[in-house]
BAVO-65552 format. One record per residue (C-alpha): x, z, y; residue number from 1; residue in three letters. Coordinates in nm, 4 decimals, decimal comma. Each point is the difference from the previous one (the first is absolute). Example, Ala and Ser with C-alpha at 12.3 -4.5 7.8 and 13.67 -1.06 7.14 Angstrom:
BEGIN
+----------+----------+----------+-----+-----+
|        X |        Z |        Y |   k |   r |
+----------+----------+----------+-----+-----+
|   1,2300 |   0,7800 |  -0,4500 |   1 | ALA |
|   0,1370 |  -0,0660 |   0,3440 |   2 | SER |
+----------+----------+----------+-----+-----+
***
This chain:
BEGIN
+----------+----------+----------+-----+-----+
|        X |        Z |        Y |   k |   r |
+----------+----------+----------+-----+-----+
|   0,0000 |   0,0000 |   0,0000 |   1 | MET |
|   0,1345 |  -0,0956 |   0,3453 |   2 | LYS |
|   0,1098 |   0,2967 |   0,2107 |   3 | LYS |
|  -0,1760 |   0,0250 |   0,3352 |   4 | PRO |
|   0,2186 |  -0,0649 |   0,3031 |   5 | HIS |
|   0,1047 |   0,3000 |   0,2082 |   6 | PRO |
|  -0,2214 |   0,0483 |   0,3038 |   7 | GLU |
|   0,1414 |  -0,1582 |   0,3194 |   8 | PRO |
|   0,0656 |   0,2457 |   0,2814 |   9 | LYS |
|  -0,2670 |   0,0095 |   0,2751 |  10 | PRO |
|   0,2453 |  -0,1098 |   0,2716 |  11 | LEU |
|   0,1033 |  -0,3020 |  -0,2102 |  12 | PHE |
|  -0,3675 |  -0,1000 |  -0,0379 |  13 | ILE |
|  -0,0607 |   0,0442 |   0,3730 |  14 | GLU |
|   0,2995 |  -0,2186 |   0,0903 |  15 | ARG |
|  -0,0893 |  -0,2777 |  -0,2471 |  16 | MET |
|  -0,3606 |  -0,0013 |   0,1247 |  17 | LYS |
|   0,1318 |  -0,0460 |   0,3534 |  18 | GLU |
|   0,2148 |  -0,2956 |  -0,1131 |  19 | LEU |
|  -0,2612 |  -0,1676 |  -0,2201 |  20 | LEU |
|  -0,3427 |   0,0925 |   0,1381 |  21 | GLY |
|  -0,2786 |  -0,1348 |  -0,2250 |  22 | GLU |
|   0,2581 |  -0,1509 |  -0,2368 |  23 | ASP |
|   0,1124 |   0,3506 |  -0,1023 |  24 | PHE |
|  -0,2549 |  -0,0051 |  -0,2872 |  25 | LYS |
|   0,1561 |  -0,3155 |  -0,1466 |  26 | ASN |
|   0,3441 |   0,1588 |   0,0352 |  27 | TYR |
|  -0,1090 |   0,3077 |  -0,1989 |  28 | LEU |
|  -0,1523 |  -0,2220 |  -0,2703 |  29 | LYS |
|   0,3175 |  -0,2016 |  -0,0591 |  30 | ILE |
|   0,2082 |   0,3187 |  -0,0265 |  31 | LEU |
|  -0,1932 |   0,0810 |  -0,3178 |  32 | GLU |
|   0,1079 |  -0,3296 |  -0,1596 |  33 | ILE |
|   0,3557 |  -0,0236 |  -0,1433 |  34 | PRO |
|   0,2137 |  -0,2722 |   0,1629 |  35 | PRO |
|   0,0442 |  -0,3358 |  -0,1741 |  36 | VAL |
|   0,2928 |  -0,0422 |  -0,2396 |  37 | LYS |
|   0,2405 |  -0,2198 |   0,1936 |  38 | SER |
|   0,3509 |  -0,1261 |  -0,0704 |  39 | ILE |
|   0,2504 |  -0,2211 |   0,1795 |  40 | ARG |
|   0,1830 |  -0,2643 |  -0,2002 |  41 | CYS |
|   0,3751 |   0,0401 |   0,0480 |  42 | ASN |
|   0,0990 |  -0,3575 |   0,0824 |  43 | THR |
|   0,3688 |   0,0887 |  -0,0393 |  44 | LEU |
|  -0,0625 |  -0,0025 |  -0,3765 |  45 | LYS |
|  -0,3109 |  -0,2051 |  -0,0746 |  46 | ILE |
|  -0,2471 |  -0,2330 |   0,1709 |  47 | SER |
|  -0,3600 |   0,1144 |   0,0603 |  48 | PRO |
|  -0,1239 |  -0,2826 |  -0,2288 |  49 | GLU |
|   0,2178 |   0,1107 |  -0,2931 |  50 | LYS |
|  -0,0798 |   0,3678 |   0,0483 |  51 | LEU |
|  -0,3747 |  -0,0715 |   0,0163 |  52 | LYS |
|   0,0200 |  -0,1934 |  -0,3293 |  53 | LYS |
|   0,1952 |   0,2809 |  -0,1696 |  54 | ARG |
|  -0,2455 |   0,2660 |   0,1138 |  55 | LEU |
|  -0,3033 |  -0,2092 |  -0,0969 |  56 | GLU |
|   0,1425 |  -0,0228 |  -0,3538 |  57 | LYS |
|  -0,0361 |   0,3795 |  -0,0087 |  58 | LYS |
|  -0,3701 |  -0,0508 |   0,0878 |  59 | SER |
|   0,0490 |   0,1231 |   0,3561 |  60 | TRP |
|  -0,2438 |  -0,1633 |   0,2417 |  61 | LYS |
|   0,2117 |  -0,1014 |   0,3010 |  62 | ILE |
|  -0,1310 |  -0,0842 |   0,3449 |  63 | LYS |
|   0,2214 |  -0,1229 |   0,2878 |  64 | GLN |
|  -0,2026 |   0,1071 |   0,3063 |  65 | PRO |
|   0,2172 |  -0,1463 |   0,2782 |  66 | TRP |
|   0,0593 |  -0,3766 |  -0,0117 |  67 | ASN |
|   0,3214 |   0,0063 |   0,2029 |  68 | GLU |
|   0,1414 |   0,2900 |  -0,2027 |  69 | ASN |
|  -0,0295 |  -0,1015 |  -0,3683 |  70 | PRO |
|   0,2385 |   0,2846 |  -0,0905 |  71 | GLU |
|  -0,2799 |   0,2489 |   0,0739 |  72 | VAL |
|  -0,2133 |   0,0671 |  -0,3077 |  73 | MET |
|  -0,2952 |   0,2177 |  -0,0939 |  74 | ILE |
|  -0,0738 |   0,0985 |  -0,3610 |  75 | ILE |
|  -0,3778 |  -0,0095 |  -0,0236 |  76 | GLU |
|  -0,0623 |   0,1306 |  -0,3520 |  77 | ASN |
|   0,0485 |   0,3611 |  -0,1177 |  78 | PRO |
|   0,3415 |   0,0881 |  -0,1438 |  79 | LEU |
|   0,1133 |   0,2923 |  -0,2116 |  80 | GLU |
|   0,1246 |   0,2971 |   0,2096 |  81 | PRO |
|   0,3648 |  -0,0630 |   0,0942 |  82 | GLY |
|  -0,0031 |  -0,3561 |  -0,1374 |  83 | GLU |
|   0,1015 |  -0,1551 |   0,3355 |  84 | LEU |
|   0,3177 |   0,2096 |   0,0082 |  85 | GLY |
|   0,0812 |  -0,0311 |  -0,3712 |  86 | ARG |
|  -0,0387 |  -0,3787 |  -0,0288 |  87 | ALA |
|   0,3156 |  -0,1927 |  -0,0915 |  88 | LEU |
|  -0,0414 |  -0,2196 |   0,3096 |  89 | GLU |
|   0,0146 |   0,3098 |   0,2197 |  90 | HIS |
|   0,3083 |   0,1397 |  -0,1775 |  91 | LEU |
|   0,1706 |  -0,3402 |   0,0377 |  92 | LEU |
|  -0,0681 |   0,0046 |   0,3748 |  93 | GLY |
|  -0,2359 |  -0,2979 |  -0,0069 |  94 | TYR |
|  -0,2487 |   0,1895 |   0,2154 |  95 | TYR |
|  -0,0208 |   0,3019 |   0,2249 |  96 | TYR |
|  -0,3098 |   0,2216 |  -0,0052 |  97 | ILE |
|  -0,0984 |   0,0030 |   0,3665 |  98 | GLN |
|  -0,3212 |   0,0665 |   0,1867 |  99 | GLU |
|  -0,1384 |  -0,3002 |   0,1901 | 100 | LEU |
|   0,0180 |   0,1511 |   0,3509 | 101 | ALA |
|   0,3580 |   0,1138 |  -0,0686 | 102 | SER |
|   0,1039 |  -0,3665 |  -0,0357 | 103 | MET |
|  -0,1269 |  -0,0924 |   0,3473 | 104 | LEU |
|   0,2849 |   0,1353 |   0,2219 | 105 | PRO |
|   0,2578 |  -0,2335 |  -0,1619 | 106 | VAL |
|  -0,2467 |  -0,2922 |   0,0105 | 107 | ILE |
|  -0,0449 |   0,0729 |   0,3730 | 108 | ALA |
|   0,3777 |   0,0265 |   0,0585 | 109 | LEU |
|   0,0619 |  -0,3502 |  -0,1422 | 110 | LYS |
|   0,3710 |   0,0449 |  -0,0833 | 111 | PRO |
|   0,2084 |  -0,3170 |  -0,0268 | 112 | LYS |
|   0,2896 |  -0,0902 |  -0,2272 | 113 | LYS |
|   0,3360 |   0,1434 |   0,1135 | 114 | GLU |
|  -0,1664 |   0,2597 |   0,2270 | 115 | ASP |
|   0,1708 |   0,3334 |   0,0506 | 116 | ILE |
|  -0,2769 |   0,2559 |  -0,0531 | 117 | ILE |
|  -0,0311 |   0,3768 |   0,0292 | 118 | LEU |
|  -0,2612 |   0,1784 |  -0,2133 | 119 | ASP |
|   0,0224 |   0,3367 |   0,1713 | 120 | LEU |
|  -0,2156 |   0,2143 |  -0,2329 | 121 | CYS |
|   0,0364 |  -0,1957 |  -0,3217 | 122 | SER |
|  -0,0634 |   0,2104 |  -0,3134 | 123 | ALA |
|  -0,1458 |  -0,0504 |  -0,2554 | 124 | PRO |
|   0,0816 |  -0,3669 |   0,0716 | 125 | GLY |
|  -0,3283 |  -0,1923 |  -0,0128 | 126 | SER |
|   0,0605 |  -0,1654 |   0,3364 | 127 | LYS |
|   0,3787 |  -0,0254 |  -0,0475 | 128 | THR |
|  -0,0441 |  -0,1967 |  -0,3220 | 129 | THR |
|  -0,2684 |  -0,2092 |   0,1732 | 130 | GLN |
|   0,2390 |  -0,0763 |   0,2874 | 131 | LEU |
|   0,2748 |  -0,1004 |  -0,2452 | 132 | ALA |
|  -0,2384 |  -0,2327 |  -0,1842 | 133 | ALA |
|  -0,1226 |  -0,1559 |   0,3276 | 134 | GLU |
|   0,3546 |  -0,0939 |   0,1025 | 135 | ILE |
|   0,1144 |  -0,0884 |  -0,3533 | 136 | GLY |
|   0,2804 |   0,2603 |  -0,0147 | 137 | ASN |
|   0,1694 |  -0,1678 |   0,2994 | 138 | THR |
|   0,1028 |   0,1766 |   0,3213 | 139 | GLY |
|   0,0401 |   0,3768 |  -0,0036 | 140 | THR |
|  -0,2475 |   0,2867 |  -0,0230 | 141 | ILE |
|   0,0984 |   0,3514 |   0,1027 | 142 | ILE |
|  -0,2357 |   0,2321 |  -0,1905 | 143 | ALA |
|   0,0105 |   0,3492 |   0,1456 | 144 | ASN |
|  -0,1365 |   0,3192 |  -0,1524 | 145 | GLU |
|   0,0805 |   0,3633 |   0,0771 | 146 | ILE |
|  -0,1040 |   0,1599 |  -0,3318 | 147 | SER |
|   0,2468 |  -0,0296 |  -0,2892 | 148 | LEU |
|  -0,2795 |   0,0350 |  -0,2561 | 149 | GLY |
|  -0,1867 |  -0,2903 |   0,1575 | 150 | ARG |
|   0,3241 |  -0,2044 |   0,0258 | 151 | ILE |
|   0,0321 |   0,0204 |  -0,3812 | 152 | LYS |
|  -0,3490 |  -0,1514 |  -0,0357 | 153 | ILE |
|   0,0822 |  -0,2632 |   0,2657 | 154 | LEU |
|   0,3259 |  -0,0983 |  -0,1756 | 155 | ALA |
|  -0,1779 |  -0,0203 |  -0,3349 | 156 | SER |
|  -0,2711 |  -0,2292 |   0,1422 | 157 | ASN |
|   0,2557 |  -0,2253 |   0,1722 | 158 | LEU |
|   0,1917 |  -0,0343 |  -0,3280 | 159 | GLU |
|  -0,3142 |  -0,0661 |  -0,2073 | 160 | ARG |
|  -0,1075 |  -0,2714 |   0,2437 | 161 | CYS |
|   0,3418 |  -0,1711 |   0,0105 | 162 | GLY |
|   0,0605 |   0,0666 |   0,3714 | 163 | VAL |
|   0,3637 |  -0,0760 |   0,0927 | 164 | THR |
|  -0,0026 |  -0,0297 |   0,3808 | 165 | ASN |
|  -0,0735 |   0,3643 |   0,0854 | 166 | THR |
|   0,2172 |   0,2869 |   0,1218 | 167 | ILE |
|  -0,1487 |   0,3484 |  -0,0475 | 168 | ILE |
|   0,0757 |   0,2576 |   0,2706 | 169 | THR |
|  -0,0828 |   0,3711 |  -0,0055 | 170 | LYS |
|  -0,0502 |   0,1236 |   0,3523 | 171 | LYS |
|  -0,2621 |   0,1294 |   0,2403 | 172 | ASP |
|  -0,1595 |  -0,3180 |   0,1388 | 173 | GLY |
|   0,0636 |   0,0838 |   0,3656 | 174 | ILE |
|   0,3633 |   0,0950 |  -0,0673 | 175 | ALA |
|   0,0561 |  -0,3215 |  -0,1979 | 176 | LEU |
|  -0,1354 |  -0,2157 |   0,2846 | 177 | CYS |
|   0,2302 |   0,1750 |   0,2477 | 178 | LYS |
|   0,2980 |  -0,0512 |  -0,2300 | 179 | LYS |
|  -0,0782 |  -0,3704 |  -0,0489 | 180 | LEU |
|  -0,0496 |  -0,0414 |   0,3757 | 181 | ALA |
|   0,3505 |   0,1426 |   0,0588 | 182 | LYS |
|   0,1337 |  -0,2672 |  -0,2389 | 183 | GLN |
|  -0,1869 |  -0,2566 |   0,2148 | 184 | ASN |
|  -0,1888 |  -0,1271 |  -0,3046 | 185 | LEU |
|  -0,2963 |  -0,2197 |   0,0929 | 186 | LYS |
|  -0,2843 |  -0,0754 |  -0,2402 | 187 | LEU |
|  -0,2456 |  -0,2858 |  -0,0503 | 188 | ASP |
|  -0,2805 |   0,2093 |  -0,1441 | 189 | LYS |
|  -0,0811 |   0,3702 |  -0,0324 | 190 | ILE |
|  -0,2688 |   0,1691 |  -0,2069 | 191 | LEU |
|  -0,1001 |   0,3527 |   0,1004 | 192 | VAL |
|  -0,2531 |   0,0972 |  -0,2664 | 193 | ASP |
|  -0,0089 |   0,3494 |   0,1398 | 194 | ALA |
|  -0,0648 |   0,3352 |  -0,1670 | 195 | PRO |
|  -0,3621 |   0,0812 |   0,0833 | 196 | CYS |
|  -0,2969 |   0,2216 |  -0,0826 | 197 | SER |
|  -0,1229 |  -0,2466 |  -0,2641 | 198 | GLY |
|  -0,3690 |  -0,0049 |   0,0914 | 199 | GLU |
|  -0,0191 |  -0,3575 |  -0,1294 | 200 | GLY |
|   0,0956 |   0,0995 |  -0,3562 | 201 | THR |
|  -0,3036 |   0,2169 |  -0,0790 | 202 | LEU |
|  -0,1330 |  -0,2405 |  -0,2653 | 203 | ARG |
|   0,3127 |   0,0237 |  -0,2148 | 204 | SER |
|   0,1157 |   0,3461 |   0,1086 | 205 | SER |
|  -0,2915 |   0,2408 |   0,0623 | 206 | PRO |
|   0,2492 |   0,2881 |   0,0367 | 207 | LYS |
|   0,0548 |  -0,1356 |   0,3531 | 208 | THR |
|  -0,3325 |   0,1710 |   0,0837 | 209 | TYR |
|   0,1630 |   0,3367 |  -0,0732 | 210 | LEU |
|   0,3244 |  -0,0747 |   0,1855 | 211 | MET |
|  -0,1701 |  -0,1356 |   0,3131 | 212 | TRP |
|   0,0933 |   0,1967 |   0,3124 | 213 | ASN |
|  -0,0390 |  -0,0882 |   0,3687 | 214 | ILE |
|   0,3290 |   0,1744 |   0,0909 | 215 | ASN |
|   0,1871 |  -0,2175 |  -0,2515 | 216 | THR |
|  -0,1494 |  -0,3091 |   0,1649 | 217 | ILE |
|   0,1289 |   0,1105 |   0,3413 | 218 | LYS |
|   0,3487 |   0,0741 |  -0,1370 | 219 | GLN |
|   0,0137 |  -0,3327 |  -0,1821 | 220 | LEU |
|  -0,0978 |  -0,1852 |   0,3181 | 221 | SER |
|   0,3146 |   0,1310 |   0,1721 | 222 | LYS |
|   0,2207 |  -0,1014 |  -0,2949 | 223 | ILE |
|  -0,1568 |  -0,3475 |  -0,0136 | 224 | GLN |
|   0,0570 |  -0,0597 |   0,3724 | 225 | LYS |
|   0,3648 |   0,1004 |  -0,0389 | 226 | ASN |
|   0,0512 |  -0,2187 |  -0,3080 | 227 | LEU |
|  -0,1389 |  -0,3138 |   0,1665 | 228 | VAL |
|   0,1814 |   0,0704 |   0,3299 | 229 | SER |
|   0,3328 |   0,0291 |  -0,1841 | 230 | SER |
|  -0,0605 |  -0,3132 |  -0,2079 | 231 | ALA |
|  -0,0972 |  -0,2221 |   0,2941 | 232 | ILE |
|   0,3527 |   0,0312 |   0,1457 | 233 | GLU |
|   0,1324 |  -0,1830 |  -0,3086 | 234 | LEU |
|  -0,2126 |  -0,3137 |   0,0348 | 235 | LEU |
|   0,1551 |  -0,3332 |   0,0964 | 236 | LYS |
|  -0,1735 |  -0,1932 |   0,2803 | 237 | PRO |
|  -0,3168 |  -0,1404 |  -0,1637 | 238 | ASN |
|   0,0549 |   0,2409 |  -0,2913 | 239 | GLY |
|  -0,3205 |   0,1504 |  -0,1382 | 240 | GLU |
|  -0,1032 |   0,3461 |  -0,1105 | 241 | LEU |
|  -0,3007 |   0,1023 |  -0,2066 | 242 | ILE |
|  -0,1308 |   0,3536 |   0,0431 | 243 | TYR |
|  -0,2395 |   0,1022 |  -0,2757 | 244 | SER |
|  -0,1692 |   0,3104 |  -0,1353 | 245 | THR |
|  -0,2511 |   0,0706 |  -0,2761 | 246 | CYS |
|  -0,2140 |   0,2164 |   0,2259 | 247 | THR |
|  -0,2925 |  -0,0346 |   0,2439 | 248 | HIS |
|   0,1042 |   0,2706 |   0,2496 | 249 | ALA |
|   0,0302 |  -0,1548 |   0,3502 | 250 | PRO |
|   0,2777 |   0,2489 |   0,0866 | 251 | GLU |
|   0,2151 |  -0,1665 |  -0,2700 | 252 | GLU |
|  -0,1151 |  -0,3543 |   0,0733 | 253 | ASN |
|  -0,1189 |  -0,1220 |   0,3418 | 254 | GLU |
|   0,1609 |   0,2947 |   0,1789 | 255 | GLU |
|   0,3391 |  -0,0980 |  -0,1461 | 256 | VAL |
|  -0,0530 |  -0,3669 |   0,0923 | 257 | VAL |
|  -0,1101 |   0,0962 |   0,3530 | 258 | ASP |
|   0,3072 |   0,2232 |   0,0397 | 259 | PHE |
|   0,2367 |  -0,2784 |  -0,1126 | 260 | ILE |
|  -0,1564 |  -0,2614 |   0,2284 | 261 | LEU |
|   0,0348 |   0,2325 |   0,2997 | 262 | LYS |
|   0,3471 |   0,1276 |  -0,0895 | 263 | GLU |
|   0,1428 |  -0,3482 |  -0,0609 | 264 | PHE |
|  -0,2250 |  -0,2048 |   0,2292 | 265 | LYS |
|   0,2801 |  -0,2365 |   0,1065 | 266 | ASP |
|   0,1496 |  -0,0370 |  -0,3494 | 267 | LYS |
|  -0,2942 |  -0,0227 |  -0,2391 | 268 | ILE |
|  -0,3219 |  -0,1969 |  -0,0401 | 269 | LYS |
|  -0,2721 |   0,0610 |  -0,2578 | 270 | ILE |
|  -0,0804 |  -0,3016 |  -0,2152 | 271 | GLU |
|  -0,3234 |  -0,1140 |  -0,1623 | 272 | LYS |
|   0,0102 |   0,0348 |  -0,3774 | 273 | ILE |
|  -0,1113 |  -0,2531 |  -0,2603 | 274 | SER |
|  -0,1293 |   0,1663 |  -0,3198 | 275 | LEU |
|  -0,1868 |  -0,1276 |  -0,3080 | 276 | PRO |
|  -0,2760 |   0,2600 |   0,0537 | 277 | ILE |
|  -0,2346 |   0,0851 |   0,2884 | 278 | ASN |
|   0,1434 |   0,2972 |   0,1901 | 279 | PRO |
|  -0,1587 |   0,1702 |   0,3011 | 280 | ARG |
|   0,1730 |   0,0104 |   0,3381 | 281 | GLN |
|   0,1879 |   0,3051 |   0,1177 | 282 | GLY |
|  -0,2140 |   0,2329 |   0,2119 | 283 | ILE |
|   0,0475 |   0,0305 |   0,3775 | 284 | GLU |
|  -0,1047 |   0,3628 |   0,0351 | 285 | LYS |
|  -0,0430 |   0,3109 |  -0,2090 | 286 | TYR |
|  -0,1456 |   0,3290 |   0,1258 | 287 | LYS |
|   0,1569 |   0,0525 |   0,3451 | 288 | ASP |
|   0,2859 |  -0,2505 |  -0,0506 | 289 | LYS |
|  -0,0044 |  -0,3611 |   0,1198 | 290 | LYS |
|   0,2502 |  -0,2504 |  -0,1342 | 291 | TYR |
|   0,1307 |  -0,3264 |   0,1422 | 292 | LEU |
|  -0,2341 |  -0,2903 |  -0,0745 | 293 | LYS |
|   0,2820 |  -0,1802 |  -0,1884 | 294 | GLU |
|  -0,0311 |   0,2682 |  -0,2699 | 295 | VAL |
|  -0,3004 |  -0,2018 |  -0,1233 | 296 | LYS |
|   0,2494 |  -0,2459 |  -0,1555 | 297 | CYS |
|   0,0776 |   0,2579 |  -0,2687 | 298 | SER |
|  -0,2021 |   0,0045 |  -0,3224 | 299 | CYS |
|  -0,2191 |   0,2733 |  -0,1488 | 300 | ARG |
|  -0,0667 |  -0,0501 |  -0,3694 | 301 | ILE |
|  -0,2886 |   0,2062 |  -0,1362 | 302 | TYR |
|  -0,0731 |   0,0269 |  -0,3738 | 303 | PRO |
|  -0,3652 |  -0,1037 |   0,0331 | 304 | GLN |
|   0,0830 |  -0,3275 |   0,1805 | 305 | ASP |
|   0,2213 |  -0,1679 |  -0,2626 | 306 | ASN |
|  -0,0125 |   0,2299 |  -0,3069 | 307 | ASN |
|   0,3566 |   0,1206 |   0,0606 | 308 | THR |
|   0,1551 |   0,3305 |   0,0984 | 309 | GLU |
|   0,0197 |   0,0799 |   0,3729 | 310 | GLY |
|   0,2919 |  -0,1248 |   0,2126 | 311 | PHE |
|   0,1126 |  -0,0605 |   0,3567 | 312 | PHE |
|   0,2437 |  -0,2736 |   0,1077 | 313 | ILE |
|   0,1536 |  -0,0955 |   0,3353 | 314 | ALA |
|   0,2611 |  -0,2697 |   0,0672 | 315 | LYS |
|   0,2488 |   0,0091 |   0,2862 | 316 | PHE |
|   0,2395 |  -0,2693 |   0,1230 | 317 | ARG |
|   0,3131 |   0,0652 |   0,2023 | 318 | ARG |
|  -0,0082 |  -0,2153 |   0,3132 | 319 | VAL |
|   0,3303 |   0,1097 |   0,1527 | 320 | LYS |
+----------+----------+----------+-----+-----+
***
């Protein structure tokens, strides 16, 4: 029998109602439904066509939901518990188990072959391996992570997926950016998939209900602003940075974007993002705070809109 979800805290409900209005009911409904089983074909080792054929021989029903991203796959039929992780194709690194919304930041970043890329908060490696596949193991990826335990998982995933263009660093993200800036290193692309309160992961991780805390959100907002501020200094002219979180809290999303646009108004522009789903625009105000109108270029991804987890994505370009 399915365990009931923990009860969301009253303040969380109040805040989500303010963000969603009438749509709050649909949001609550989708939280009761487990997320779809999604994988990303690792094109460093196998083509999407070949992987699809292999998996269909196992009687898996495969759907490729996004025409321009054939590597993205959904398994539509029930599987045995743990089968996705135990399958030979997974152990061989032919696919990475990755939630649909989690694939969107790299799709939005559009890395090119030979790019020098920084993945500032990289473990467990879903987006690092995705970046490496996108650029065909060319260029260089610096994958940074502060936790040694998480670095072991990151290194294991990079090895399983055949990634050979990545340097792993173990440093506080802000300190690493300052160190690289002193070396005068300039980067083509940066991904800041920041530590966040995880409100968007409630479908797959109901324990987030119990961990949710407004003070944590405020503390994280400060860290996120510092991480992006430090990273921006490393961008080449016309270099691009994606800031993403898996949360809905405006303090961690639009407030960070608003802060960056004001702090770096002569250096940075926000870009429109092309995604294979239908996101909502960033919001221009929340409670007593008003944000710059450009913040609308960022993307809010709610679970009930596209049957994904929740995410937030903003894209910046260095203009000088």
